[in-house]
N, C-alpha and C positions, 0 to 999 in steps of 0.2 A: 564381375569377376567370375571366371569359370569354376565349376566344381571339379573335384578330382576324385579318383578312386580311393583316396585316403582321407576324405572328409570325415571328421569325427565330431560327435557332440561336444560342446564346450564343457569342460570340467574344471572348476576353480581349484581343485586339489593339485592340479599339475603345476601351479605356481610355487608349490613348496615341496616338490619331489626331491628325493635323495638320489644321487647318481654315483655309480661305482667308477672310480678312476685309479687304476693300478693298485688295487688292494685296499683303497680307502673309500668310504662312502660318505659323501659330503652333500650339502645343500646345492641345488642347481646353480645358485649364484656364485658358488665357490668352485665349481667343476671346470677346470681349465687344463689345457695342454699347451706345450711350448710352441712358439712360432717356428721353431726349428724341427718340429715333429714332421716325419716323412709323410704322414697322412695329410697334414695341412699343406706342406710344401709341394708334394707331388701326387697326391691321391694314391700313395703306395700303401695299400691295406686291403683287408677283406672285412665284410660285415655279414651279419645274419639277422633276419627278422623272425621273431617268435611270438606266439600269442598264448595268453594265460586263460584257461577255462577252469573254473572251480578248483583253483589251486594246482592245476596241472599244466605244464608246458607241453602243448599238443605237438605230437610227432617230434619230440626232442631228438631221438636217435637219428631220424632222417635229416633234420637240420644240422646236426653235428657231423654226419657223414659229408654233407656238402661243404660245411665250413672247413673241416680238417683236410678234406681232399683239395680244396682251393688253396689253403695255406701251404700244403706240401708242394703243390704245383709251382708255387712262386718262391719256394725256399723261405717261408715265413714261419718261424717257430713261435707258437702261441705262449710258450712258457708254462703250460699246464695241459693236462689231459682233459677229456670230456667230463670226468667227474669234477675236476677243478672248476670247469666252466659252470657246471650245474650248481655247485656250491656257491659260486659268486653270484649267479642268478638268484638263487634262493635268499642269500644274504641281502641282496638289493630289494627283492620283493618284500621280505619281512621288514626291512627298514622303512618301507613305504606302506606297510599294512595293506598289501594288495592281495586279493583273493580271486578275483575274476575280472573280465572285461578290461584287461591290461595288455599293452603291446610293448614288446622289447625290441630295441635296436642295439645289438652287440657289435662293437667296432674294434678291430685290431689293426694296428699299424706297425711298421717296422721300427718305429721309435724315434727318439730324438737324434738328430744329426750333429756331427761336430763342425760341419761346414755346410753352407746352404747350396749344395750341389746334388746331382742326381745319383751318383754311384751308391749302390746299397751298402758297400763297405763303410760308408760314412755314418751309418746308423750303428752306434757302438754301445749304447746303454741298455739294450734289450727292448722288447716290444712295449707298445702302449695299448692297454686294454680299457675300454670304456663301455659301460652298460647303462643305457637310458631305458627306463620303464615308465610309461605314462598310463594313467587311467584313460581308456580309449574305447569308445563304442562307435561303430560306423553310423554315420548320419542316416536317418530314416529315409530321407528323400532319394538316396541312391537307388533303393529298390523300386521306388515308384517312378522316378523320372528317368533313370538310366543315364549312361555316359554317352556324350556325343564325341565321336572320333573323326579325325581328319587324316587321310594318308599324307605322308610327308616325304621330302626328298632324302632325308637322313635314313640310312638303312642299318639293320643289324648285320655287322660285318662278318668276314670270314674268320675262322678260328685262329688263323695265324696272324691276324691283326690285333684283335682283342676278343678273345672267346667270350661270348655272352653267358657262358656257364659259370664264369667267375662272378661272384657277388662282390665286385671290387669297388673301392672308393672312387675309382676313376669313372665317373658317370657322365662326363661331358657329352658323349654321344647321345645319351638319352635326354639330357637337359636341352640340347639343341633341337631334338625332335619335339620335345614338349613346347618349346618356344615357337617352332614352326606351326604346330597345331593351334596354339593360342592365337597366333597372328592370322590364322585361317578362320578364326571364330569358333573353334571347337574346344572341348574340355581337355582332351589328351590326344596323343598321336598314335596312329596305326602305322607300324613300321613294316616294310617289306624286307625280304631276304635279298642276297646279292643277285638272285636270278629273277626277282620281281614277283615272287610268290608272297602271299600274306603270311606274316610271321607273328609278331607280338606288338603290344603297345610299348610306350616308353617305360611303363612301370609294371605291367602285368602280362600274363599269357592270355591268348585269345582263342575263343572257340566259337563255332557257329553250329546251328541246328538246321538241317534241311531235310524235309520229308521224313522225319522221324529218326534221321541219323545225326550223329554229332561228329564234327570234324575239327581237327586242330592241326597245326603245322607238323612237319616230319620230326621236329625236335633238333634238326641238324644245326640250326642257327639261333635257337631260342634259349631263354633262361631255363636253368635246370630247376624248375619250380616244384616244390614239394606239393603244393595244392594242385598244381597241374596234374602230377602223377596220381594223386589221390582221386581226382575226378575221372581220369582214364580208368583206374582200377575199379572204381564204383560202377562205371558204365558197363565194364566187362562182366562184373559180378552180378549185375541186375538186368541183364538182357537188353541193354541200350546199345545199339550198334554204334561203335566208336572207331574212327579212322584217323591215324596220323598220316597226313598226306599233303602233297603240294596242291594248293588251290589258289585261284586268282581273285582279284577284286570283283570281277563279274559275278562269281559264285558267292562272294561275301555280300555284295549288294542285294542279291536275290535270296538271301537266307530267310528262314522263318523266324529265327531268333539268333542273337549273338550275346555272349557274355565273357567276362574277364575272370581270371582266377588269380588269387594272391592270398598270402597269409592274413593280411589285415581284413579285407572285405569278403573273403571266401569266394563267393560268386557274385559278381556285379553285372547287371544287365546293361547291354548297349542299346541305346534308342535309335541312333542314326550313325551313318558313315558317310562323310563327304556331303552332308545335307540330305541324304537319302534315308528315309525311314526304314527301319528293319522290321519286316513282318507287319502284322496288324495290331501290335501292342500286347497281344496275348503271349504268354511265355510258359506253356505247360512243361516243356522239357527242362528249362532252366529251373523251374519251381520244383520239379521232381528231384533233380540233382541236388538242389539246395537242401531238401528234406533228407535225402540220403546222406549228405555230408554232415548235417546236424546229428544224424544217428551215429555216424562214424566218430564224431567228436565225443558223443555221449559214451560210446563204447571205450574210446581211448581213456576218458576220464575214469570210468569204472575200473578198468584194468590197472591203471596207475594207482588209484586209491586202494585197491585190493592188495597190491604188492608192497605198499608202503608201510 
């Protein structure tokens, strides 16, 4: 079985977690939504992933900016403001006695439909909001072994088809890419943009290091990643040359290092692409960025605790 960028250490406490469903917090076995829900029926909804460090939801404002912007773009009313979302998160966290090493998936759909058809006007009962928080620490082997990627036919499409900047429930494009990578014997997929330039994986944003420089895609077709932007900002603030640019597979294959960014794993190294080993196995640039990111998290936690 392939590993994934979201491999986590097993935690038996997750068998008894409490989940937020439309204002109620219930045992996971009782957490249910209707088969008429627009999220189940059509993938009509938005989600957000957040991570808990020492009682603090890291970069909460940035995650809420993305979440509320996406909801506004598709005329999806969350039914609460960001303070309401924060209070729901905190209530769920407290119900599970979670303090750190926890990961949240917040999911909002257009709600239950009166008939099983597509039109948004058929969702008349208001939105469905679900918050799942699990005890979750990235598996140790991810840092030592790295992720094996395979380039796939499935691409990150144009914004007028389905903009990758939506964290939408409609993830079939990425699921197909992941299946193609698995069938090629890799862990996850490296997806190109519509012009054939290297873009993202099916789940994370993608970076390479070449001769002391860090490269990532232009951002035109990639996910609007909070961790991606934090890495770019950290590089700029700490004298690491960083470029958002078009680059091809030839340049990715010849990279000294490659890594992925995401809320769950922060920075996850890539060991190979299409069966070609990346670099010589040493990852000084990735390690430096990981240390800088840990420092950024520590500062974020300190600021939040000082203001609470």
